[in-house]
DRENKE-631761 format. One record per residue (C-alpha): residue in three letters; x, z, y. Coordinates in steps of 0.1 Angstrom, whole numbers, plus 5000, padded with zeros to 4 digits. Layout:
N
ALAXZY;...
This chain:
70
MET348652483281;LYS350552543248;GLN353152283239;SER353052153203;LYS356052033183;LEU353751783164;ASP352751453179;SER349051373182;GLY349151143151;SER350351433130;ILE347851673144;GLN345051423137;TRP346251373101;ILE346251743095;LYS342651763109;ASP341551473087;ASN343351593055;THR343151973057;LYS342952013019;GLU346051803012;PHE347951983040;THR347052333028;GLU347952242992;GLU351352113003;LEU351952423025;ILE351152652996;ARG353352452972;LYS356352462996;SER355852833003;GLU355952902965;LEU359152702962;VAL360752902991;LYS360253222971;PHE362953102947;PHE365653072974;TYR364853293003;LYS367753522996;GLU370153233001;LEU368653163036;GLU368553523048;PRO372153523062;TYR371353223083;ARG368153373096;ILE369853703105;ARG372653513124;LYS370053293141;ASP371952983129;LYS369052733131;GLU371152433122;GLY372752593091;TYR369352733081;LYS367552393084;LYS370352213065;LEU370452463037;PHE366652483036;ASN366252113032;GLU368952103004;LEU367352382985;LEU363852252989;LYS364951912976;LYS366552082945;GLU363552292938;GLU361151992942;GLU363351802917;LYS363152092893;GLN359352112896;TRP359151732892;MET361251742861;LYS358952012845;GLU355851792850;
């Protein structure tokens, strides 16, 4: 049996709200296009902690920029 990183509540929410989930996934993937080059060294070094930390910081900055434009 395949192990999931999501709990059963999260999985159920995704099943119930597929449209919202896919819209959010698309939006975040478009934001990542802006800063993937900055993350590449962490991915190559396989530095999961550094990658995750920088990813969250950059994602937050890009979301703020997008929010300010609206």
